[in-house]
N, C-alpha and C positions, 0 to 999 in steps of 0.2 A: 750243813757244813761245806766248808769253802775248799775248793781244788784251786790251788793258784799256780799251779806248774804241770805242762802238759804231760811228763814223764810220770809224776803222780795218778793223773786220772789214766792215761794209757796203762800204767800196771793196774790199777784197780779193776777196770773193765777187763784186761788181758786173763788175770788171776780169775775173775767171776767166769768168762766164757769156758777158761780151762777147765775149772772144775764143774761147770754145767756137762762141760762134753764128757768129762771122765764119768761124771755121774751118770749119764746117760748112758755110757757103754755098760756101766756096771747094772744098770736097770734092765737094759736091754738082753744082756746075758742072762740076766734072772729070769726074764720071761719066758724069754727061748730055750731056757734050761741048757745053755751052751758053759762049757768052762771059762771061767773068769781068769783074763790073763794079765797077771801082774805088768810085765814088762810092756806089753802094748798098751795099756791103761797110763802106765807112767809116760810112754812115746806119746800119745795123745795128749796129755796133759801138759808137756813141755812144749810141743809142737804148737798145739793152738794157742798156748798162752803167749809163745814167743812169735807166731805170724801176728796174731791180735793186737800186741803190744805195737810191733812196727805198723801197723796198717791204721789203728787209733791214734797212734802219736804223728805219722804223717797228716793224717786228715786233720787232725786239732791244729798242727803246726802252720799247715797251709792255708787252712780256710777259716780259722779262727784268730789263732795267736799273730799271725802274720798281719791280719787286719788291724788287729787292738793296736800292736806296735807301730803301725802305720800312722794311727789316730795318736798315739801317745808321742811319735818322732816330730810329727807336726805339730804339737800342742809345745813340746821342748823347744822347738826351733823357734815357736812364739817368743818363748821366755830367754832366747840367745843363749843357749847353754853351750858349754866348752866344747872342744874337739874332743875330750877323753870322755864327758859324758855322752856324746853321740856314739862312742865307739860301745860304751856300755849299754846304750838304748839297743844296739844293734844285736848285743849278745845276750840283752835279757830275756828272761822268760817267766820273769815273777811278776804277778799281776799286783802284788802288793806294791811294788815300785810303781807301777803304771796306774792303782787307784791314787797312790799319795800324791804323784805328781798331777793329774787331773784334778783331783780334790784342792791341790793348792792354786793350780790355775784358774779352778773354778771360782775361787776364795778372790783371788786378785781381781778377777774379771767383776764380781758382784762388789768388791769395794770400790773400782773406777767408775761403776754405774752410778753407786753411791754419792761418787763426790763429784761426778759429772750432772746429778740432779740438783744436790746443793748448791753447786755453782749457778745452775740454770734458774734456780729458785732466788740466790742472791742476785743476780743480773737483773732478771726481772724487777726485784724490789728496789735495785739500786736505779734501774733507769726510771722506774715510776717517781723515786724519789727526787731525783734529779729534775724531772720535768714538773713536779708540785712546786720543788722550791724555786725555779724560775720562770713559773708560769704567774705567779703572783707579782713581781715588780714587772714583767714585761707587759702585764694586762695593765698594771698602773701607769705606766710609762703611756702606752696607747690611749687611755683615757685621758690623760693629762694634755696630750698632743692634740687629741680631737676637741678638747674643750677650747684651746688654745684657738685652734682652726675656725672653731665656731663663732669667733669673735672677742674671744675673751683677750686675745694677744693685743688688743687696741688699749686694754685697760692696765695701764704700768702697776699696778697693786697686784693684780690677781695674775699677770702673766708672770710677774717675780715670783710668786707663791707656788704656782704650779710648774715653774721651771725647778725651783729649789726641791718642792717633792720629787719631779723625774731625776734631778740629780741623785737623790738620796736612794730611790729604785735602782738606778745605776750603780752606785756605790755598793748596795745588797748583792748584786749580780757579781761584780768584780770579786767581793770578798769570798763569796761561795767558789767561785773558780779559782782563786788563790789558794783558797782551804784544800779544795780536791787536789791542786797539784801538790801543796806540800804534803798531805795524806798519801798520794800516790807515790811521790818520792820515798817516804819515810816507810810505806810497805813493801816498796821494790828495793830499798837497800840502795837507792842512789844517792839520797842525802847523807852526808858525812857527819858525824857526830864530832865535832872539833874539841874535845877535851883538855879543860886546863884548870888550875887552881882558881877558885874564885869565892867572894865574899856572898853565901846567899842572904845573910841577913840585910846587905845593902840591894841586893837585888829586889828583895820583898818590899822594901823603903822605896825603892824606885817605880815598883810598881803601883803602891799604894798613892804616890804622888802622881803618875802618868793617870790614875782612875779616879782620883778625887774629885772632879767635877761631875763624872757619871752616878757616884754614891751620893752627892749631894742633892741630885735631883730628886732623890727617893728620901732624903735625910736618912741614910744608911752611915753609920760610923765605921772605918777602916782603922782596925788596930792589931797591935801584938798583943800574944797572949801576956806578955809580960816584959820588963825593961831588961833586955840582954846587953852585958855591961864589957862585951868582948866580940870579935869578927867569928862569925861561924864559917871556915872555910871548907870547901868542899871540892869535889873533883868533878868534872860535867862541863857540858856546852853552853856558857853562860846565856847565851841568845836563846837557846831551845829552853832552858829551864825558866826565865823570864817568858818564854810563852806560855808553859806549862802554868804558872801562877797566874800571868793575866787571866788566861782562860778560865781558871777555877775561880779566880776574884769576881770576874763580870758574870759569869754565872751564877754567884750568890748573889751578886746585886740585882741582876736581873728576876729573879725570884725570889729575893729576899721580901722583907715585910717593911712596910715605911717606917722610917723611925729604927729600924732593926741595927745589925751589926754584923759585919765579917771580920772573923778574929784568925789571925794566923800564928801559930806556936811551931817551937823548933825544940825537940826534944832529943836529949844525948842518948844513942844506943851503941855504945863501944865504939864500933868500927864504921858506923854509919850516923845519920842524922833521921830523924822522922820529922817531916814538914807536914803540918795538920793546915787545913784551911775552913774553919768552922763558920756556920751561919745558924739564924735561927728563923730561917723563911720556912717556903710551903713545905718543904721536905719531898721525900720520895717514897712512892707505895713499895712494901716490901718486894710485891710479884715484880716490878720493874727493875729493881737493882741490878739483877743477873745481864740485863742486856744494856745498861745505862751507858756502855762505852761502844754501844755500835753505832757506827757512822748512820745519821739520820734519824736516829730513834729520839722520839721524844715522848715525856710523862703525859702531859697535857697537851696535845699537839694543837688545839684550838688556841689556847694561852702563849704557846711556846711561839708560833708563829706572829702573833701579836706583838711578841717583845723584840722581836727580829732574831738576827743572828742564822747561819750556814746550817746549823745542825752536826755540825763536824767538829767542833771543840774539843769535845772529851773523846773523840776518838783519835785525834790528834795528841791529846795529851797521854793517853795510853800508850801509844806509839813511839812519844819521846821518851816516856820513861821506861818502855821495853829496852828501847834503844841503848840505853844505858846500863841495861842489865839490872834494872832495879824494879820495885812491887808498886803498885799503888792499889788502893784499897777505898771502899765507900760505907759508910754507917750511916742510917737516917731513920728517921721517924716523921710519918705525914702528918702535916701540921706543925713540928717542934722545929724540924732544922735539919740540915746534912753535914757533914764531916768528910772531906775526903783528905786521904793521908799518903804520901809515897815517901820513898827512901831515897838518900844519896849518900855516896860514899865519903867519907870524911877525907881530906887532904892530908897527905903524911908531911 
């Protein structure tokens, strides 16, 4: 049984003690064979009950509830309650309110602790990933420089080859820093999305032209799903959408099969277009799909670092699409291929 007000507890104790006193008086008169005085018995009941109520209520109020209310008030101040709520705290004697406030406060603290733990785990993972990504090109550059200092500098063919390799490692570090900067601006909302009407079909063709040489290195064919006979006008930031398409096509080429293909399709969906980038490459295991848009997440870590890249491409893609208030999804079968699809709002 829960007693949540001092008056209730004091009343129960007072009544019990009053009845006990009256009962004791009745029992005493019976044992001593004294005439039972009903007026005296009633007076004892009322007097003892009243005095007990006053005393018990005072004790509970001063030594129990006052301390509970002090704890409650301190907790409420941490929650930055209003002046009106503070006045209510000062007057309240309802433990249900106290319990509710304390429970809410405890739940908020637990939630904060969980979030802090998640952030700390993310921070450790992020620092570990950044250091790992930077370590490889830095060690490569160091090795090339040491080789040159050991005598290779005097050989024009060797020194040019090693300088070119060092330059590629520097380019890799620059790309990583630039991608991190872009991702940080997207996540913090600093980077503006400058929406305008543009032809996404033309953007796709521009991306194909830009990446044609890279695709030819693996004999991969870049193609449209069909011959589109009209412009596909959408609303969005053309530069950012080009970045999305370029990142998706680059990934498809990197992990594609020799003599494979990368196919981009555009589908009409009422007020939106659905853009699909499909390939017949190595695919993504089902267990990895939920984390595929996380920064630095790699499906095949050893192979991923062999083919280069910052490990931030898909994270950037996701944030750009989110910034357009659109959606992106992936479906994939390991060993068969992958399809990334995202929506864009049609131009009016």
